[in-house]
N, C-alpha and C positions, 0 to 999 in steps of 0.2 A: 474747264469747268471747276468752279470753286467747290471744295468738298469738306464735309464735316463728318467726323466719326463718333459713334456712340457705342458703348459696351453694355450688352444687355443679356438677360436670360428669358424674360417674358414667361415666367413660370407661375401662373399664366399671365397673358397680356391683360392689363387693366387700365382704368381711367387715368391713373397717375402716369402710366407709360405714354399715353396719348399726349398728356400735358408736356412731358419731357420732349417728345418728338417735335411738337409744335414750337416749344421754346428754343430747342436746339436750332431749328430752321430760322427762327426769328433772330436769335442772337448772333448766329454765325453768318447769316445772309448767304447761305450756301446754295449752290445750284443742284447739288446731289447730296443726299443724306445716306451714309453707309453705316450699317449696324454689324458689329461683330457679336455673334450670339452663341452661347453655350449650346452644345448638342443635346443628346438624350440624357446626359448626366450633368449636374450643376455643382456650383462651387461649395455649397453646404454639405456635399457628400450624399446627395439624394438623386434618384431618377427624376427627371422632369415629369410633371403631372400629365403632360400630353406631348406627343412626339415633336421633334424639331422642325419637321416639314410643315406641320399645321401651324406652329408658332411663327415660322418664317413667313408663311403666306399671310398671316394676320398682320405681321409687321409691314409688309408691302401694301396691304389694303388700308393701312392706317398712317401712311405718310413716309415710310422708309423706301428708298429707291433700290438699295442693294443690301442683301443679307449675306454675310460671310460667316463661315463656321469657325468658332474657337475650338481648336483641336482638343479631343478628349483629355489628353494628358495635362493640359493647362486648365481646363474647365473644372477639374476635380482636385485642385490643389489650393493651398492657402493664398492669401491676398497678393503677396509679392509675385508668385509664379503665375497666378491668374492674370495679374496686370501685365506681367512681362509678355505672356502669350498674346493677350488681346492687343496690346499696343504694337507688338511686332507685326501682327496682321495689318493693323491700320497704317503702319509705316510702309509695308509692302504695297498697300493700296494708295499710298501717297496723299493722305488726307492733309488738309490745311489746318484743321482744328479738331479738337476733341472736346465734347460736351458731356459732363457727368453731373448726376444729382448729388447734393450735399446737404446734410442736416444743418450745418453751421452757415454754409454759403459764404464763408469768408476766405476767398481765394488767396489773398495775400498771406494769411496765416498758414493755410495749407501748403503753399509754396515754401514758406520758411521751414516748415517741418520736413518737407520733401528734400530740402537742401542739407538737412542734418544727416548724420551717419546712422540714424535710428533704423532698426529693422522693423518694418511695419507688421510683420507676422507676430512680433512680440511686443507690439505697442502698448496693449492694455497692461501686460505684465510690467513693462518699463514704467508706466504711469503709476502703478500701484507701489512701486519702489520710490516714488517721489521725483523721478526724472522728468524735466520739462524743457522743451526747446522753444517755447514761445514766451516772450517777455511781458507782453501787455494783455492781450485778449485771453480770457479764461477758456480757451478752446480745449486745451489738454487737461480736461478733468478726467476723473476715473470712469466717466460714462461717455467717453468719446464714441460717437456713433459709427455703425458699420460702414455707411457710405462715405463718411469722412476718411476713414481708414483706407478704403479702396481708392478714394480720390488722391490721397497722399501717394499711394502705390502707383497710380497712373502718372502723377506728376513727376515722380522719380524717373520714370521711363522716358519722359519727353524733355527733361531739363536741358539737354545739350542738342536739342533739335529746334527746327523752326515751327513746330506744331504749336498752335495757340491753344491754351486751355480756357475753357468756358465752364463756369459753375452755375448750376440751376438749383434754386431752393427746393429741397425735398419737403413736402408738407405732411407726410405721414411717417410713422416710425416703422423701421424694418421688421420688428417683431410684434407690432401691434395686431391683436387678434379681433379688434372690433370691426364689424361690418358697417361701412358708411359709404358716402359717395366716392371718396378716394381712399380705398382700402389697400392695405399691403397685400402682396402676393401670399404671404403667410396666412393672413386672415381668410383669404378666399380659399386657399387649399384646406385650411382647417374646417371651414364651413362646409365645403363639398364632401369631405370625408366623414363629417358628422351630420350629414343630411340637413343642414341649415340653409335657409334661403340666402343666396348671395346677392339678391336684389339686382340693382343695375350697376354693379361695380365694374363690369366688364362687358364688352360687346362680343366676347367669346362665350357668353353664357349658354347659348343654344348648343354649341359644340361641346362644351364641358359637361352639360347635363345629358347629352345623348351619345357619349362615346366612353370607351373604357379608359379609366383614369388609373394612374400608376403611382405607388409610393414605395418606400424602402421596406416597409413591413411585409409586403408581398414576397420579398426575396429572403426573408429571415429563415424559413425552413432550410433553404439551400445553403445560406451562409453559415447557419449553425452546424449543418452536416459537415461542411468543409472544415470548420474550426475543430470539430470533434474527431475527424478522421484523418486529416492530413498530418504528416510528420512535422514536428516543430522546426526542424532544419529546413524543410520545404517552405513553411510559413515565413521563416526569417528572410527568405529570398524574395518574398512578395514586396512590391513597391510600397513604401510608407511604413512597412513593418520595421520598427527600430526600438531600441531601449527595452527590449523584452516585452513589448506590448502583446505579443502572441500569447504569452503565459497568462496575462491579465484577461484577455478576451476568451481564451479557452476555459478559464475558471468560471467566468460569468455564463458562458454558453452551457456548461454542465449544469448550472444552477437554475437557469431561467428558460422556460419554453415560450414565454410571452415576450414579444419584441420590445415593447416599451419598458418592461421590467429589466430586460437585458441592457438597453441603452442607459437607463437611469443608474443601474449598478455599475456600468462600465465607465460612466463619466465621473471624473475625479478632478482634484486641483491640478494634477499632472496631465490628465488627458481630457481635453474639452470634448463636448458632444460632437462638434464639427470635425474634430480630428478623428474621433472614433468612426464616424460615418464615412469620412473620406478614405480611411484605412479599409473599412469593410467593402467599399466600392472596388478598390484595387483587388481585394481577394475575390470578390464576385466575378470580376473580369479576368482574373488570373494574370495580372500585369506584373512582370518581374522587374527587379532592379536592373538586371542586365539589359532588358528591352529598352528601358528608359535611358540608361547610360549610353546605349548605342544610337540613340536618336541624333540625327544631324540637326543643326539650327534650322528653324522653319524657313522655307524659301518659296512656299506655294500657298496661294489663297484659294480656298474652296468656296464656290458659290452655292448657296442653298436656294435663294430666290432672288428675283430681280424684276424690275419693270423696264419700260423702254428707255427711261432716263438712265437707269442703272446699266443697261446694255451699252448705251452710248459712252458712258464713262469707262466701262471695262475696255472698250475698243481704243481708249486713249493710253492704256497701260501697255505699251508695246514691249517693254523689257521685263515684264513680270510673269512668273509662272502662274498660270490660272487653271484650276481644276473645275471644269463644269460637269465632269463625270467622275464617278468614283475611281475608275481605273487610273485617273490622272493625279489622284491624291498622292502626296509625297510618300516614298517608301518609309516604312517604320510607323508613321502616323496612320497610314491606310490600314495596317494590320490591327492597330489599336481600335480604330473606328469600327472595323468588322466585328471584333470581340464585343464592343459596346452595343452595337446594333443587335447582335444575336442574343446577348443577355437581356437587354431592355425589352425586346419583343417576346421573350420567352414566357412572360406572364399574360400575354394577350391571347384572345381566341385565335384559332388557327388561321382563319381568313385574314384577320387584321395583322397577324404576325407575318404572313406571306406578303401582304400589301406593303407593310413597312420595310421589309427586306428588299422588295422590288424597288421602292423609292430610294433606298440607300445605295443600291448599285446602279441606279439610273442617273438621269441628268438633273440639273437644277430646274427649279420651277419658274416659268416665265408667266408673269401676270400683265396683261395688256392694259395698262393704265396710262 
């Protein structure tokens, strides 16, 4: 079976994602479409607006055949680590191609950048210093878009493989907050939390309007308490805490009871908003540097949801470790997923919390399509 992989968050699923799915199938001519999806915490350093099992089910109902989980530790890091984890999963799944969205949609230029020694995590900073690795096309401007940066990160991970890259034109801006037919996930989340009509931007609308939604602000009282009560030496051992960032965060936590004020004050030229949030997520989940250092290379793929075609494909992967139940998730990674599930569900009503924990320790979701 010819397979194509996509790397997604679906936070939440929207019309643009459906376009991506349809184009990925068309351009790759695949028999099976495989999505690696972030779990309950996403790359910007935030909890997903709705849980991973609901999002995985929507993916299957909208054209994906198999949804694999991007382990927590990769889904909550910067572009290069996020891409490394996601592509590692797709390599284990033996995909033939990877399809990603791109603002520039200039695959040749993106490949040229990927072949350079540039660190994609510091790409914007490098550009601001005048460094450029592209000779002709003006792609490397100071406003190089987020999906192009992620695209370069994906390409770096497949340069020495037989995986074929496919680029799809992204038609909306990652941070655009305007509600329209193809709105960004940011715009939809912003509208939902501000009680603004999201119109027909997503076929998840009914689910989103009738379920408990989650954002990072809900966790701020607990995060603030941790910052103000834990010893600085303890904080320095939390993953992503470095360069004395704990002193900076403690100072702002003392000053601000409002989450947005805290984030705005914490964001500086040295510390981006995304870095601040990713650091806070590690504190919330009490993830230590030692835990991360002790992780073995990822060798198991965890199935969140699949249809009959996805099941047939999984049966072809004879020499791959496959976790269809939580108990089969790789050691080390399983403990981090447990922490993430417990913290994420802690702000839900008790019934929904218990339901989500039951799903976490249960099996993958099969949808008969």
